[in-house]
C-alpha positions in Angstrom: -22.2 14.4 -19.7 -23.3 12.6 -16.7 -23.3 13.5 -13.1 -21.2 11.2 -11.3 -19.2 11.8 -8.2 -15.4 10.8 -8.0 -14.2 9.7 -4.8 -10.6 9.9 -4.2 -8.9 7.0 -2.9 -7.9 7.4 0.8 -4.3 5.9 2.1 -4.1 3.4 4.9 -1.7 1.1 6.3 -1.8 -2.5 7.1 0.7 -5.8 7.5 0.7 -8.6 4.8 2.4 -11.8 4.7 5.9 -11.6 2.6 5.0 -14.3 0.7 1.8 -12.9 -0.1 2.8 -9.5 -0.8 5.1 -11.1 -3.2 2.7 -12.7 -5.1 0.5 -9.1 -4.9 3.7 -7.5 -6.7 4.3 -10.1 -9.4 0.2 -10.5 -10.0 -0.1 -6.5 -10.1 3.0 -6.6 -12.1 1.6 -9.1 -14.9 -1.6 -7.5 -15.1 -0.2 -3.9 -15.8 -2.2 -2.7 -12.5 -1.2 -0.5 -9.6 -0.7 -2.8 -6.2 -3.7 -0.4 -5.0 -6.2 -1.2 -7.5 -5.8 -5.0 -7.2 -6.4 -4.7 -3.2 -9.1 -2.5 -3.5 -10.9 -4.9 -6.3 -10.1 -7.9 -4.0 -11.3 -6.4 -1.1 -14.8 -5.3 -2.7 -15.1 -8.6 -3.7 -14.6 -10.7 -0.3 -16.6 -8.2 1.2 -19.5 -8.7 -1.2 -19.2 -12.4 -1.1 -18.9 -12.4 2.8 -22.1 -10.7 2.7 -23.8 -13.2 0.2 -22.6 -16.0 2.2 -25.0 -15.6 5.2 -28.0 -14.9 3.2 -27.2 -18.2 1.3 -27.1 -20.0 4.7 -30.0 -18.7 5.5 -32.1 -19.5 2.4 -30.9 -22.9 2.5 -31.3 -23.6 6.5 -35.1 -22.7 5.5 -35.1 -25.1 2.6 -33.6 -28.2 4.9 -36.5 -27.1 7.4 -39.3 -27.0 4.9 -38.5 -30.0 3.4 -36.9 -32.2 6.2 -39.1 -35.4 5.5 -39.0 -35.3 1.8 -34.8 -34.8 2.1 -34.8 -37.7 5.0 -37.1 -40.1 2.4 -34.5 -39.1 -0.6 -31.4 -39.9 1.1 -32.4 -43.5 2.0 
């Protein structure tokens, strides 16, 4: 058996737009999941994407700076 640490979920309260809540409930029901599971996965994905975006922008800025002359010529 693997030595995995299982963390107990923590409760927290927040507010949500009524229409979004309606869609969340419908999605959870449609996918046979709990609202908690859907929200947890959505937040994880949002945070992951938000952390990647600055790294991508930084890499893109570097490429644009390093190759600005070539890109300017290509744009003509």
